VEXDREN-2710 file (C-alpha; in Angstrom, 1 decimal):
% VEXDREN-2710
k/r/px/py/pz
1/UNK/-11.4/11.4/22.3
2/UNK/-11.9/7.7/21.4
3/UNK/-10.4/5.0/23.5
4/UNK/-8.4/2.2/22.0
5/UNK/-11.3/-0.2/22.4
6/UNK/-13.7/2.2/20.7
7/UNK/-11.4/2.7/17.8
8/UNK/-10.9/-1.1/17.4
9/UNK/-14.7/-1.5/17.3
10/UNK/-15.0/1.3/14.8
11/UNK/-12.5/-0.1/12.4
12/UNK/-13.9/-3.6/12.6
13/UNK/-17.4/-2.3/12.1
14/UNK/-16.3/-0.3/9.0
15/UNK/-14.6/-3.3/7.5
16/UNK/-17.6/-5.5/8.0
17/UNK/-20.0/-2.9/6.6
18/UNK/-17.7/-2.7/3.5
19/UNK/-18.2/-6.4/2.9
20/UNK/-14.8/-7.6/4.2
21/UNK/-14.3/-10.9/5.9
22/UNK/-12.0/-10.4/9.0
23/UNK/-9.6/-13.0/10.3
24/UNK/-6.4/-13.3/12.4
25/UNK/-7.1/-10.2/14.4
26/UNK/-4.5/-9.6/17.1
27/UNK/-4.0/-7.2/20.0
28/UNK/-0.4/-6.6/21.1
29/UNK/0.9/-4.9/24.2
30/UNK/4.5/-3.8/24.7
31/UNK/5.1/-4.4/28.3
32/UNK/7.8/-1.8/28.9
33/UNK/6.3/1.2/27.2
34/UNK/2.6/0.0/27.3
35/UNK/2.2/0.9/23.6
36/UNK/-0.4/-1.1/21.9
37/UNK/-0.9/-2.4/18.4
38/UNK/-4.0/-3.9/16.6
39/UNK/-3.8/-5.8/13.4
40/UNK/-5.9/-8.1/11.2
41/UNK/-6.3/-9.6/7.8
42/UNK/-9.3/-9.2/5.6
43/UNK/-10.6/-10.3/2.2
44/UNK/-13.9/-9.7/0.3
45/UNK/-16.6/-11.8/2.0
46/UNK/-17.4/-13.6/-1.3
47/UNK/-13.9/-15.0/-1.6
48/UNK/-13.2/-18.5/-0.6
49/UNK/-10.1/-20.1/1.1
50/UNK/-7.3/-20.3/0.3
51/UNK/-7.3/-16.5/-0.1
52/UNK/-5.2/-15.4/-3.1
53/UNK/-5.7/-11.7/-2.4
54/UNK/-6.0/-10.1/1.0
55/UNK/-5.1/-7.0/2.9
56/UNK/-3.4/-6.7/6.3
57/UNK/-4.2/-3.6/8.4
58/UNK/-2.7/-2.4/11.6
59/UNK/-2.4/0.7/13.7
60/UNK/-0.3/1.6/16.8
61/UNK/-1.6/3.2/19.9
62/UNK/0.9/4.8/22.2
63/UNK/0.7/4.9/26.0
64/UNK/0.3/8.7/25.6
65/UNK/-2.9/8.2/23.5
66/UNK/-4.2/5.7/26.2
67/UNK/-3.6/8.3/28.9
68/UNK/-5.2/11.0/26.9
69/UNK/-8.3/9.0/26.0
70/UNK/-8.9/7.8/29.6
71/UNK/-8.2/11.0/31.5
72/UNK/-9.3/13.7/29.0
73/UNK/-12.8/14.2/30.4
74/UNK/-11.7/14.3/34.0
75/UNK/-8.7/16.6/33.5
76/UNK/-10.1/18.9/30.8
77/UNK/-11.4/21.5/33.2
78/UNK/-8.3/21.4/35.5
79/UNK/-5.3/21.3/33.1
80/UNK/-4.5/21.0/29.4
81/UNK/-4.6/17.5/28.1
82/UNK/-1.3/15.5/27.9
83/UNK/-1.1/15.7/24.1
84/UNK/-1.6/19.5/24.2
85/UNK/1.4/19.8/26.5
86/UNK/3.5/17.6/24.2
87/UNK/2.4/19.6/21.1
88/UNK/3.4/22.9/22.6
89/UNK/7.0/21.6/23.0
90/UNK/7.1/20.2/19.5
91/UNK/7.5/21.8/16.1
92/UNK/4.7/23.6/14.3
93/UNK/4.2/20.7/11.9
94/UNK/2.3/18.7/14.5
95/UNK/-1.5/18.6/14.0
96/UNK/-3.9/20.0/16.6
97/UNK/-5.9/16.8/16.7
98/UNK/-4.5/13.5/18.0
99/UNK/-4.3/10.8/15.3
100/UNK/-3.0/7.3/14.6
101/UNK/-1.5/5.8/11.4
102/UNK/-3.5/3.1/9.7
103/UNK/-1.2/0.8/7.7
104/UNK/-2.7/-1.1/4.8
105/UNK/-0.8/-3.8/2.9
106/UNK/-2.4/-5.5/-0.1
107/UNK/-1.0/-9.1/-0.6
108/UNK/-1.5/-11.4/-3.5
109/UNK/0.0/-14.4/-5.2
110/UNK/1.2/-14.4/-8.8
111/UNK/0.6/-17.5/-11.1
112/UNK/3.8/-19.2/-12.1
113/UNK/3.5/-18.5/-15.8
114/UNK/3.4/-14.7/-15.1
115/UNK/6.4/-14.6/-12.7
116/UNK/8.7/-13.0/-15.2
117/UNK/6.3/-10.3/-16.5
118/UNK/7.2/-7.6/-14.0
119/UNK/6.5/-4.6/-16.2
120/UNK/3.1/-5.9/-17.2
121/UNK/2.1/-6.6/-13.6
122/UNK/3.3/-3.3/-12.4
123/UNK/1.3/-1.4/-15.1
124/UNK/-1.9/-3.4/-14.4
125/UNK/-1.6/-2.8/-10.6
126/UNK/-1.1/0.9/-11.1
127/UNK/-4.1/1.0/-13.4
128/UNK/-6.3/-0.7/-10.8
129/UNK/-5.1/1.8/-8.1
130/UNK/-5.8/4.8/-10.2
131/UNK/-9.2/3.6/-11.3
132/UNK/-10.3/2.7/-7.8
133/UNK/-8.9/5.7/-5.9
134/UNK/-10.0/9.2/-6.3
135/UNK/-7.0/10.6/-4.4
136/UNK/-3.2/10.8/-4.6
137/UNK/-2.5/8.4/-1.7
138/UNK/-1.8/5.5/-4.1
139/UNK/-0.1/2.4/-2.6
140/UNK/3.6/1.9/-3.1
141/UNK/4.3/-1.4/-4.8
142/UNK/7.0/-3.6/-3.1
143/UNK/8.8/-6.3/-5.1
144/UNK/10.8/-9.3/-4.0
145/UNK/12.6/-10.9/-6.9
146/UNK/14.8/-13.9/-7.4
147/UNK/17.5/-13.2/-10.0
148/UNK/18.6/-16.4/-11.9
149/UNK/22.2/-16.9/-13.1
150/UNK/20.9/-16.3/-16.6
151/UNK/19.8/-12.8/-15.5
152/UNK/16.1/-13.6/-15.6
153/UNK/13.9/-12.2/-12.9
154/UNK/11.3/-14.2/-11.1
155/UNK/8.8/-12.7/-8.7
156/UNK/9.1/-14.0/-5.2
157/UNK/6.5/-11.8/-3.6
158/UNK/4.6/-8.6/-4.3
159/UNK/2.7/-6.3/-1.9
160/UNK/1.4/-2.8/-2.1
161/UNK/1.6/-0.5/1.0
162/UNK/-0.6/2.5/1.9
163/UNK/-0.8/4.6/5.0
164/UNK/-3.6/6.9/6.3
165/UNK/-3.5/9.4/9.2
166/UNK/-6.8/8.8/11.1
167/UNK/-8.1/11.5/13.4
168/UNK/-9.3/10.4/16.9
169/UNK/-11.6/13.3/17.8
170/UNK/-13.6/13.9/14.6
171/UNK/-15.0/11.6/12.0
172/UNK/-12.4/9.0/11.2
173/UNK/-13.4/8.5/7.6
174/UNK/-12.9/4.8/7.9
175/UNK/-16.0/3.9/5.9
176/UNK/-14.7/5.1/2.5
177/UNK/-11.3/3.7/3.2
178/UNK/-12.7/0.2/3.9
179/UNK/-15.0/0.4/0.9
180/UNK/-12.0/1.3/-1.2
181/UNK/-10.0/-1.7/0.2
182/UNK/-12.8/-4.0/-0.8
183/UNK/-13.1/-2.6/-4.3
184/UNK/-9.3/-2.9/-4.8
185/UNK/-9.1/-6.5/-3.6
186/UNK/-12.0/-7.5/-5.9
187/UNK/-10.4/-5.8/-8.9
188/UNK/-6.9/-7.3/-8.2
189/UNK/-8.4/-10.8/-7.8
190/UNK/-9.8/-10.5/-11.4
191/UNK/-6.4/-9.7/-12.9
192/UNK/-5.1/-12.5/-15.2
193/UNK/-1.7/-12.9/-13.4
194/UNK/-3.3/-13.6/-10.0
195/UNK/-2.9/-17.2/-8.9
196/UNK/-6.3/-19.0/-9.0
197/UNK/-7.4/-21.7/-6.6
198/UNK/-4.8/-24.4/-5.8
199/UNK/-2.8/-24.0/-9.0
END
């Protein structure tokens, strides 16, 4: 099984191979549980600052995964791995292979003259997702709106969230995921309602 460090290296390498520029990468350690979290932002390498479209990615790595990855080889011949013991006490819905959840959030700024066109923006984003993704794991669009006294809606913030279950024993499949993120970010940046430059 991969270690935390190996998985971090794998996800960063996949992002770079897909043409993504990585920035603000962070490692967090919860001191009581020893659970870990890795996160970073990325944007297509050709994009210039300030980044109007980007994606944030993160995954959590429990202390159980750390113990499993570090002790698995030494203890395999003597006793079942820690995760196997936990699975036997859980329900049948748990998978045989350990995994972690990769969280992806697309973030983008909307130009001022489009901030009331919520229906149009929603349709264009859904079209991009359907054209760029050959699967059903389409991001969920999240809206933050400001409602004026007149009843008019103005967009405060939009993001689109997606989650992948990534196996830690077999091929992670990170390459196609990162290539898809790059394609989606490029396609979103070309939409007419995206804020351009310093406007």
